[in-house]
C-alpha positions, 0 to 999 in steps of 0.5 A: 664952838669947836668940838675936840675928841681928844686932841683933835678939832672935830667939828665945829656948832655955830650960830651968829647972834649980834645982840649983847648978851643973847643966848641962842642954840647952837645948831647940831654936829654929828662928827663921825670919829673912826677907829677910837680904842678901848677905854675913857676919851676926852670930848672938849668944847670951846670956843672958835673966838674971844668974842664967843662969852658963856655964863651960868645960862649955857648949857650943854650936852654931848651925846656919843653913841657907840657903833660895834664895829662892823666883822665881815665874813 
């Protein structure tokens, strides 16, 4: 699974399985994105290749943590 923030690819979560119709957990990825403007943003999860299939038994969760800008002085 490729993770997009806006139009930019910021991370990849991947796992390997070769059993037919198998549902495996992805490993967590923690991409950090800097200088994000205020307002809504688009986060998209997209498959890495044509062999990746999903169905109604697959669930995804994205967690966003906003850290305030650090001020010096």
